[in-house]
N, C-alpha and C positions, 0 to 999 in steps of 0.2 A: 604449416608446421606439423611434423610427424611426431609420434610418441618418442622415437629415438632422439630426435632433435631436442625435445623437451628435456630428456634425461641428460643430454650433453650440456644443456644450459642450466642444469640444476644449481640452485644457490641455497645458501643457508637461510632458514626461516628466522624471522625476527618477530618481536612482539606485535609489530604492526601488521604482519602477515596474518596472524591469528585473529587480530581485530578485524581485518578485512574479510575473513571468513564469515563474520557475523553480519555482513552488509550494514555497516554503521549508518549510512545515509537513510536507508529504509527504516532502520531501527529508530532513528530520531523522529521520523514522521509517525511511526507506530506508537512510540511513547507519548508524543504530543497529543495524538487523538485519544489515547487511553486516559490521559490526564483530563482532557476535555470531558469525557464521559464521567469521570470521577467527580469533577467540579460541578458539572451540570446536575448530577444526581443529588449532591449535597444541597445545591441551591434550590432545586425543585422540591425536594422532600423535607429539607431541614435536618436530615440525618447527616452526621459528620463522623469521619473516621479519626482515630487518634493519629496525629501527624506522623509518628514513627511507623505505625501500621500502614498508613497511606504510602509512605516512602518505600516501604518494603514491597507493597503491592505493585508500585510503579517499577521497582527494580525487577520484580518477577516478570513483568511484561517485557522489559528490556532483554532479560536473559532468554525468555521464550522466543522473542523475535530473533535474537542472535543464534539460538539453537536451530530454528527453522532455516535461517540463512546458511548455516554450516552444513546441514543435511542437504540443502539444495545444491550447494557448491560441490559436495561430495558426489552426488548422483550425476550432476551435469558437467563433471570435469571433462568428459569426452567431447561434449558440445563446445565448452569453453575453449578447448584446445584448438578447435577449428576456426572459431570466430576471432577476428582481429581485435574486436572491442574487448574481448574477455580473455584473450590468450595470456595476459600478464597476471591473471588472478593467482592466488597462492598455490593452488593445486596444479594447474597446467604449467606454471612456471617452475615447478619442482621444489618450491620452498616448503610446502607442507605435504606430508604423505597423506594419501586418501584415508588410511585407517585411523590416523590421528584426527582427521576432520570429522569422520562419522562418530568416533568415540567422544569427541568434544561436543558434537551436536546432541547425542543421546544423553550424556551426563548433564548438560545444561538444561535439557528438556525436563529431566526428572527434578533437578534442583529448583527450576523456576516454578513448576507446578506445586511442589511441596511448600515453597515459600509463600505462594499465593494462598494456599489452603491455610497455612498457619497465620497469615496476616489478615485474612478476610473470612472466606467461607467456601464451602465445597462447590457451589455453583460457579463462582468466579474461577476456581481452580479447574473445574471441568471444562469450562469454555476456553480457558487458556490452553489446556491439553488438546482440545479438539482443533483449535486454530493452528497449533504446531503441526498436528497430524494432517490437517487440510492442506497446508502449504507444502510440507515436506513429502507427503505421500500422494494425496489426491491430485494436487496440481503438478508437482514436480515429476513424480514417477508415472502418472497416468495421463492427465489432461494435456500437458505441455506437448507431448510427442504424438498425441492421437487425434486431436481435433482443432480446427481453426477457431473454435469458440473457447479455447483454453483459457485465455485471459479474462473472458467474461465470467465463466463458471468459477475459475480459480480466483477471481477477484474477491470472492467471499472471504478468503483467508485474511486479506489485509483489511477487511471491513469489521472484523470482530473487536479490535481494541477498545472503542468507546463503549461497546456492550459489556466487555470485561470490566472496564473501569466502573461502569454503573452498577454492575452486579457486586463488585467488591464493596461498594458502599451500602447498598440496600438489600442484597441477597435476592433480588429479582430483576427481571428485564422487561420493563413496560414498553408501551408503544414508542415513547420518545427515544428510548435507547435504540430501538430497531430503525427508527428514522435516521439516526446518526449513522447506523450501519448502512442504510440504503444510499445515503449521500456518497459514501466512499465506494460502495458497490457500483453505482452508475457512473461515478467519476473515473473509475479504473480503465474502461475500454477506450474512451477518447484520449486519456492520458498516455496509455501504453501504445496504442496504435499510432499515435503521432511519432513516437520513437521508432516503431516498426517500419513506418514509411521510409525512415532514414536508413535503417539497417536491414531491409528486406532481402538484399543480396546475400548477406551473411547468414540469415536464417535459412535461406534456400540452400546455401552451401552446406549448412549443418544438418539439413533434413528436418527442420522444425516447421510444422505446418501453421505458421502465423498467417493471419487473414490476408495480408498483402501478397503472400506467396501462393496461397491456394485460390483466392478469389480476385486477386489483382488490386491495384492501388485505387481504382475508381470506386469499387465496391466498398473498400475500406474507408475511403473518405466519406461516403454516404452514411455508413454505419456510425462513424465518428459524429457526424451531424445529428443523427437520430438519437444516439445516447446522450448527446449534449442537451438536446431539447428535453429529454426525460429528466436529466440531472437538474436542469433549471427548475422544472416543476417540483421535483422532490426536495430541492434545497429550500424552497419556500414553505414546505409543509410545517416546519417548526413554528412558523408565524401563526398558522391556523390552530395548532394544538396548544399554543401558549408557551412552548419551550423557548421560542425566540421572541425577543421584544423589538423595540425600535432600532437599536444598534444592529442587531442581527439582520433585521429586515432590510435595512439600507445596504449593509455589506453584501448580503446574499444577492440582492437585486442588481447592484452595480457590477459585482464580480460575475454574476450569471450572464448579464448582457455582454460583458467583455469576453467571456468564454464562448458564448454563442457567436459573437462576431468573428472570433478566430476560426470556429468550426465552419462557418459559412464561407469564409475566405479560403480555407483549406479545401473545402468541398468544390469550390469553383476553380481551384488551381489544378496543376498537374503533378503535385507532390507525390513522389513515389513512382511515377511513370518513367520509362526509359528516356523520354525526351523532355523531362522536367527541367525548367530553367533553374539556375542557382537561387533565384528569388523565391521560387516555389518551395524548394527544399528548406530555405531559411525560414519560410513561413511555418512549415511543419515543426521545425526546431523551436521556434518562438512559441508555438502553441503548447509544445511539451513543457517548456520552462514556465509558461504562464499557468499551466495546470497545477504545478507544484505550489506556486504562490497562491493560487485560488484555494486549494485545500487548506493550506496553512492559515490563511486569513479567515476562512469560514469557521474553522474550529477555534481560532483566536477570538473571534466574536463571541462564541459560546462561553469561552473561559472568561472574557471580559465582563459579560453580562452576569454570570452566576458566581464569579470569583472575585470581581472587583466592584461589585455594587452598581453596575451600570445597566441593570435590567429595568426597563421602563415598558410595561405591557402595552400592547396596542388595544384600542377600544374593541371590546367584543371577544378578547382572548379568553381562553378557558380558565387561566389562572388569574 
């Protein structure tokens, strides 16, 4: 599709188009992990936020995530136009002008940071501002188009929400908060590269140096396995610090074994290769979908333990 074709097919924007600019599916995961950080901080320290202030802080995280998504779509509209998977997004489809998208992103950024500062403290607001900058500028404008490690380094942007949630409650970011950060950070490469194996042809057409494009599917599958092994070890760290109790330990172990099983099977497959069988590609898609469930349940276990009274410490735990 050319830019001229996109103009010819221009349609009127709807409220749904502006919602799509904010990447609502990513936003839901961001908000959920931020809530986990907030709940865990309250459970661990005994410090609690006023419910209204906590709700405003969560809203600020949602707005910040949406702002970063809008900035990303504004800058990547040229790439989105080329890729079939993204060509129907609001900007390439002509529903939302680019200048409206960037204005929306910048205004929401300012509002989200201000709300976070008013509802909690300067540290949480600063972390939120940096996470928006990280995703909208460092990842989108620099890393994504310049290095095959884009999703590894850029994954830090999506790992900040639980740290922001923790900081909103306590005004500090202890080791446990950064452990939650690390779980998301090491989860991101195998999660996203599973999708990249399916769409590597489109990334190549758009000139985006994703790992399957620059180093091939085989190298990508190996790195997916390597990061999954690291993730499994990192995900069990909360058990050693006392952040995670029995419920978390069981959930993390079972899900970690399941994730590792997928990674091994994908590594041994030909997913992403030109001669890959449909079953191999289906396996990569299944790993991608399982990774989403994995992260949701890991953080759901944190919320259940510290928010629903299900925390039962393991013998020898720090707490």
